[in-house]
C-alpha positions in Angstrom: -68.5 13.1 33.1 -68.6 11.0 36.4 -69.9 13.4 39.0 -71.1 16.7 38.9 -69.0 17.8 41.5 -65.5 17.6 42.4 -64.6 18.7 45.4 -61.2 20.2 45.9 -60.7 20.3 49.6 -62.4 18.7 52.7 -62.5 21.1 54.9 -65.6 22.9 56.2 -66.8 23.7 53.8 -66.4 21.2 50.6 -68.1 18.3 53.4 -70.6 21.1 54.2 -71.3 21.1 50.4 -70.9 17.6 49.4 -74.0 17.0 52.2 -75.4 19.6 51.1 -75.5 18.8 46.8 -75.3 14.8 48.0 -78.9 15.7 49.6 -79.9 17.6 46.4 -79.2 14.2 44.8 -76.0 14.9 43.6 -72.7 13.1 42.6 -69.7 14.1 44.5 -65.9 13.5 44.4 -63.6 14.8 47.2 -60.7 15.0 46.9 -57.5 16.5 49.2 -53.9 16.3 49.0 -53.0 16.0 52.1 -53.6 11.6 53.7 -55.9 12.4 55.7 -59.5 14.6 55.2 -60.9 17.5 57.7 -58.6 20.6 56.4 -57.1 23.0 59.4 -60.1 21.1 61.4 -58.3 17.6 61.9 -58.3 16.2 65.2 -55.4 13.1 66.4 -56.0 10.8 69.1 -52.8 11.5 71.7 -52.6 9.1 75.1 -56.3 9.7 75.1 -56.7 13.5 73.6 -58.5 14.9 71.7 -55.3 16.9 69.7 -56.3 19.9 67.2 -53.6 19.6 64.6 -54.0 23.3 63.4 -54.5 24.7 66.2 -57.8 24.7 68.4 -61.1 25.4 66.6 -63.6 26.1 69.0 -67.2 26.4 67.5 -69.4 29.6 68.4 -72.5 31.6 66.9 -75.2 33.3 67.0 -77.2 31.0 64.0 -79.3 28.6 65.6 -79.9 27.4 62.1 -75.8 26.4 61.4 -75.3 25.5 65.1 -78.8 22.5 65.0 -77.2 21.9 61.6 -73.5 20.6 63.0 -74.6 19.5 66.4 -77.0 16.6 64.4 -73.9 14.8 63.4 -72.1 15.4 66.6 -73.1 16.7 70.1 -71.1 19.6 70.9 -69.4 20.4 74.8 -70.3 23.1 77.2 -66.4 24.4 76.3 -66.5 28.6 76.8 -63.2 30.1 75.8 -61.4 32.3 78.4 -57.8 32.3 77.0 -54.7 33.8 79.7 -52.5 36.2 79.0 -48.8 36.4 80.2 -46.8 39.4 79.8 -43.2 39.4 82.3 -44.7 36.4 84.0 -47.9 37.3 85.3 -51.1 35.3 84.3 -54.4 38.3 83.1 -58.0 37.0 82.1 -58.8 37.8 78.6 -60.1 38.9 76.1 -59.9 42.6 78.4 -62.5 42.6 81.2 -63.1 45.0 84.2 -60.9 40.9 85.6 -58.0 42.2 84.1 -58.4 45.7 84.4 -58.1 44.9 88.2 -54.6 42.3 88.0 -53.3 45.2 86.0 -54.4 48.5 87.6 -55.9 47.6 91.4 -59.1 49.3 89.7 -62.5 47.9 91.0 -65.2 49.8 89.2 -65.7 50.8 85.3 -65.0 54.2 86.0 -61.9 53.8 87.7 -61.4 51.4 84.3 -61.6 53.8 81.5 -59.8 56.8 83.1 -57.2 54.7 83.6 -56.8 54.1 79.9 -58.3 57.9 78.7 -54.9 59.5 80.1 -53.1 58.1 76.8 -56.6 57.6 74.6 -56.2 59.1 70.8 -59.9 58.9 68.6 -57.5 57.9 65.9 -57.0 54.6 64.2 -55.4 54.6 60.9 -53.2 51.6 61.7 -53.3 48.9 63.9 -51.6 50.4 66.8 -53.4 53.7 66.5 -57.3 51.7 66.7 -55.8 49.7 69.6 -54.4 52.8 72.1 -58.1 54.5 70.7 -59.9 51.9 72.4 -57.8 50.4 75.3 -54.7 52.9 76.3 -51.2 52.8 75.5 -50.1 50.3 78.8 -53.1 47.7 77.7 -51.6 48.0 74.0 -47.2 48.2 75.2 -48.3 44.5 77.2 -51.0 43.0 75.7 -51.8 44.0 72.1 -48.6 45.0 70.4 -45.9 42.5 70.4 -47.9 39.8 70.1 -49.4 41.3 66.9 -46.0 41.7 65.3 -45.4 38.6 66.3 -48.5 36.8 64.3 -48.5 38.4 61.0 -44.1 39.4 60.8 -44.8 43.8 61.1 -45.4 46.7 63.1 -48.9 47.3 64.2 -48.2 50.3 62.0 -48.3 49.1 59.3 -50.8 46.6 60.0 -54.7 47.5 59.0 -57.5 48.4 62.3 -59.5 46.1 60.9 -57.3 43.1 62.2 -58.2 44.2 66.1 -62.5 45.2 65.9 -63.3 41.6 66.8 -61.2 41.8 69.6 -63.6 42.7 72.8 -63.2 45.3 75.3 -65.6 45.2 78.5 -66.4 46.7 81.1 -67.9 43.5 83.6 -66.7 40.7 85.6 -66.4 38.1 82.2 -63.7 36.6 80.6 -66.4 34.8 78.3 -64.0 35.5 74.9 -67.1 35.3 72.6 -70.1 37.0 72.8 -71.7 34.6 70.5 -75.0 32.2 72.4 -73.7 29.1 71.1 -70.7 28.0 71.3 -68.3 24.6 72.1 -66.5 21.8 70.5 -66.7 18.4 69.3 -67.6 15.5 71.9 -64.9 13.3 70.2 -63.1 15.8 68.1 -64.0 17.4 64.6 -63.1 14.4 63.4 -66.7 13.4 63.8 -68.1 16.0 61.9 -66.5 15.7 58.8 -67.1 12.0 58.7 -71.3 12.4 59.3 -70.6 15.2 56.7 -69.5 13.0 54.2 -70.8 9.8 54.9 -71.5 7.9 51.6 -69.8 10.7 49.2 -66.6 9.5 47.5 -63.0 10.5 48.9 -59.9 10.9 47.9 -56.6 11.5 50.1 -53.6 12.6 49.0 -55.0 13.8 45.4 -53.5 17.0 45.0 -55.4 19.4 42.1 -52.2 20.8 40.3 -50.7 17.4 39.9 -53.1 16.5 37.2 -55.6 18.9 36.5 -56.4 18.6 33.4 -57.6 15.0 34.5 -59.7 15.9 38.0 -61.2 18.9 35.4 -62.4 16.7 33.3 -64.1 13.8 35.8 -67.1 16.6 36.7 -69.4 19.0 35.4 -68.4 21.2 37.8 -65.7 22.1 40.6 -66.2 23.3 43.6 -62.8 24.9 45.1 -61.5 26.0 47.8 -57.5 26.1 48.1 -55.9 29.6 47.8 -57.1 31.5 45.9 -53.8 32.4 43.6 -53.2 29.1 43.0 -56.4 28.4 40.8 -54.8 30.6 38.4 -51.2 30.8 38.8 -50.0 33.3 40.1 -50.9 35.1 36.7 -51.3 38.4 39.0 -48.8 38.0 41.3 -49.2 36.3 45.2 -51.6 37.3 47.2 -49.5 37.2 51.2 -49.9 34.9 54.0 -49.0 33.8 57.8 -48.6 30.6 58.9 -47.6 28.3 61.6 -45.3 26.0 62.9 -46.9 24.2 65.6 -44.3 22.8 68.3 -45.9 19.2 70.1 -44.9 17.8 73.2 -46.4 15.0 75.7 -46.0 16.2 79.3 -46.1 12.9 82.0 -48.4 15.5 84.3 -51.7 15.5 84.3 -52.1 19.2 84.2 -49.6 21.2 83.0 -51.1 25.2 82.4 -54.7 24.9 83.5 -56.3 26.2 80.6 -57.1 25.9 77.3 -55.3 29.2 75.9 -52.4 30.8 77.3 -50.9 33.9 74.7 -47.3 35.1 75.6 -47.3 38.6 74.5 -44.4 39.7 74.7 -42.0 40.0 71.9 -38.9 38.0 72.9 -41.4 34.9 73.0 -40.9 33.4 70.3 -44.3 31.6 70.0 -47.3 33.5 70.1 -49.1 30.7 72.7 -49.8 26.8 74.6 -52.4 25.1 73.4 -53.3 22.0 76.2 -55.6 19.9 74.5 -57.3 18.3 77.0 -59.3 21.5 78.6 -61.2 21.3 75.3 -63.3 18.4 76.3 -62.0 17.7 80.1 -63.1 19.7 82.7 -63.0 19.2 87.0 -61.8 15.3 88.0 -61.6 14.8 85.3 -58.4 16.5 84.1 -56.6 15.3 87.5 -57.4 11.4 86.9 -56.1 11.5 83.4 -52.7 11.3 83.9 -50.8 12.4 80.7 -51.7 15.9 78.8 -50.5 17.3 75.1 -49.4 21.0 74.4 -48.5 22.7 71.1 -46.7 26.1 70.7 -47.6 27.8 67.5 -44.9 29.6 65.9 -46.6 32.3 62.9 -44.0 31.9 60.4 -43.6 34.4 56.7 -45.7 31.7 54.0 -44.0 30.9 50.8 -44.5 28.4 48.3 -44.4 25.2 49.8 -45.7 26.1 53.5 -49.4 25.6 54.1 -50.7 29.2 54.1 -53.4 29.9 57.5 -54.2 33.5 57.1 -54.7 36.2 54.6 -52.9 39.4 55.3 -55.5 42.2 54.5 -53.4 45.1 53.8 -54.2 47.5 51.4 -52.0 45.8 48.4 -53.6 42.1 49.1 -56.9 43.4 49.5 -56.6 44.9 45.8 -54.8 41.7 44.1 -56.9 40.2 45.6 -60.0 41.7 44.2 -58.4 41.4 40.9 -58.0 37.7 41.6 -62.0 37.1 43.0 -62.5 39.7 39.5 -61.6 36.3 37.4 -63.1 34.6 40.0 -66.5 35.8 39.2 -65.6 34.4 34.9 -65.1 31.0 35.5 -68.7 29.7 34.6 -68.0 26.0 36.0 -66.3 27.0 38.9 -67.7 27.6 42.7 -64.7 29.2 44.5 -65.6 29.1 48.5 -63.3 29.1 52.2 -60.6 31.1 53.6 -58.3 30.3 51.1 -61.0 30.6 48.5 -62.3 33.9 48.7 -58.6 35.7 50.7 -61.2 36.4 53.4 -61.1 35.5 57.5 -64.0 33.6 58.6 -65.0 32.4 62.1 -66.4 28.3 61.3 -69.8 29.4 61.8 -69.2 31.1 58.5 -67.9 28.7 56.3 -71.5 26.2 57.2 -73.8 28.5 56.8 -72.0 30.1 52.7 -71.3 26.1 51.9 -75.3 25.6 53.1 -76.6 29.0 51.6 -74.7 27.8 48.2 -76.6 27.3 45.2 -77.0 24.3 43.1 -76.0 22.6 47.1 
């Protein structure tokens, strides 16, 4: 055994675990099947702009210890996530707040907004559609939730669990800040700085697929930290868990400012992509945006995830929840394997939760 830990995957969980293990005097090897480190938070520099290769990642948390931890490797900026929604050629503020209600209906007080939503409001949440209507009413649901969500998940909102939407803020104040968290921002210079800091002094290997030579990889360390898809670890013996994936269409434009904001959601079902990301707005503000002569945008196209396609989001419906629990029971029986992160736990986690769980994992 050459190493104390073989860490399969170099995303936030794997990199944070490796850092803490090294601090504890452990010897780690981090492998990643991709040609680069960092998992889905990887950035690449295009035209002097840090592009989020796998979709926008905004770090947000109420955990001061986690915030101080990540800022000890790279300073985070003051980015506040305030996306827009495009519907029938008009733009609306998100998340749902008094600005949205004014743009939609011309109402100016919380009482007026509640009355407008309450006309079609139902008190039921057996599925996502009924839950959405119960909190924002039929009109807002049809305009901003139904089309976007059905594109994202590839199925009717009536077939989706309500918990998918429970993170969506609905506010009766004029506040476009998407997150309620006290701390939020983007690493100045991109997430690569954070990953490189976490993995400093740790042996790493890229283009190294654990499953291409599993027996050999399992022999190099006393314990394995696994961050890949949960069902793949067990060779899909109980069946395949469902995931949703995304295709990114990137374009460099010869203009300094394409849409004036980092994220615009396209909520209509007949628009094939869910959103357009303009990456420069994550780290450039004010006059700096206009002074940079080019910009980079990415369109996101959701799609089904099959073998050979990159998994992004677990599908937490009843069938997959039951199957995931069965796989988790198998994982609990693995004495020398730690399963961590979104893919290995088949759970949707924000980045701060991933970091916190890695910091608190025993033996790290």
